[in-house]
C-alpha positions as CSV (number, residue, x, y, z in Angstrom):
1,Q,6.9,11.4,7.2
2,F,4.6,9.0,9.0
3,S,4.7,5.4,8.1
4,M,3.2,2.2,9.6
5,N,2.5,-1.3,8.4
6,W,0.4,-4.2,9.6
7,F,0.1,-8.0,9.2
8,K,-2.7,-9.7,11.0
9,P,-3.6,-13.3,10.4
10,F,-7.4,-13.7,11.1
11,Y,-8.4,-17.2,9.9
12,T,-6.4,-20.5,9.9
13,F,-7.5,-23.5,7.8
14,D,-7.1,-27.2,8.7
15,N,-4.2,-27.6,6.3
16,G,-2.1,-25.0,8.2
17,G,-2.8,-22.1,5.5
18,Y,-4.1,-18.9,6.9
19,L,-5.7,-15.6,5.7
20,T,-4.2,-12.2,6.6
21,Y,-5.2,-8.6,6.5
22,Q,-1.9,-6.7,5.7
23,G,-0.8,-3.3,4.4
24,Y,0.8,0.0,5.1
25,L,0.3,3.7,5.4
26,D,2.9,6.3,4.2
27,Y,2.2,9.9,4.6
28,A,4.7,12.7,3.9
29,F,4.0,16.2,5.2
30,D,5.6,19.6,5.3
31,M,7.6,18.9,2.2
32,D,9.5,22.0,1.1
33,T,8.4,22.6,-2.5
34,H,10.6,25.7,-3.3
35,G,7.9,26.8,-5.7
36,N,8.4,23.8,-7.9
37,P,5.5,23.4,-10.3
38,G,3.6,20.2,-10.0
39,R,4.6,19.6,-6.3
40,T,2.4,19.6,-3.2
41,S,3.5,20.0,0.5
42,S,2.0,16.8,1.5
43,G,0.7,13.4,0.2
44,G,0.5,9.8,0.9
45,A,-0.6,6.2,0.1
46,M,-2.5,3.5,2.0
47,F,-2.4,-0.1,0.8
48,N,-4.8,-2.8,2.2
49,G,-4.7,-6.5,1.2
50,L,-6.1,-9.9,1.8
51,Y,-3.7,-12.7,1.3
52,Y,-3.7,-16.6,1.6
53,H,-0.4,-18.0,3.0
54,T,1.0,-21.5,3.2
55,D,4.5,-22.6,4.1
56,R,5.7,-22.2,0.4
57,Y,3.5,-19.5,-1.3
58,A,1.1,-16.6,-0.7
59,I,-1.5,-15.3,-3.1
60,G,-3.7,-12.3,-2.6
61,Y,-5.3,-9.0,-3.7
62,G,-4.5,-5.5,-2.6
63,L,-6.1,-2.1,-3.1
64,K,-4.0,1.1,-2.8
65,Y,-5.3,4.5,-2.4
66,F,-3.1,7.5,-3.0
67,D,-3.5,11.2,-2.7
68,N,-0.8,13.5,-4.1
69,V,1.5,10.6,-3.6
70,Y,5.2,11.6,-2.9
71,G,4.3,15.3,-3.3
72,T,3.1,15.0,-6.8
73,E,0.2,17.3,-7.7
74,D,-2.9,16.2,-9.7
75,G,-2.8,17.7,-13.2
76,F,0.9,17.4,-13.4
77,L,0.6,13.6,-13.3
78,D,-2.4,11.4,-12.1
79,A,-1.4,11.5,-8.4
80,T,-4.6,10.7,-6.8
81,G,-6.7,7.5,-7.2
82,F,-6.8,3.8,-6.7
83,G,-4.5,0.9,-7.8
84,H,-5.4,-2.8,-7.8
85,Y,-2.7,-5.4,-7.2
86,I,-2.7,-9.2,-7.5
87,S,0.3,-11.0,-6.0
88,A,1.6,-14.6,-6.2
89,T,4.7,-15.1,-4.1
90,Y,6.9,-18.2,-3.6
91,K,8.6,-18.5,-0.2
92,F,12.2,-19.7,-0.3
C-alpha cells in the first residue's frame, strides 16, 4: 500500500485564521484476491479539501475520488466515483 497526506496553509487572515489545502492519497496494489468475486487486485482513494481554521474551529469542504476502493470491484458495489464532504470541527 502507498499512502501520503498533506496539510498546506496558503493564506492567513488579519484575525489569525488561515486557509489550508489538505488531503490524502491511499492506494493498495497487488492485493491477493484468491478468486473472490467482487474483488480487484488494486484500488485507492484521493481526498482534497479546502478548510478555514481558527484557534477553536475549522470548517471546510472536501472532494474524494475513489476507484475500486479497498479492492472492491464496480458492479459488486459502487466502488468508483466521487464523494462530497462538508466538515465543521471544534478544537479542544
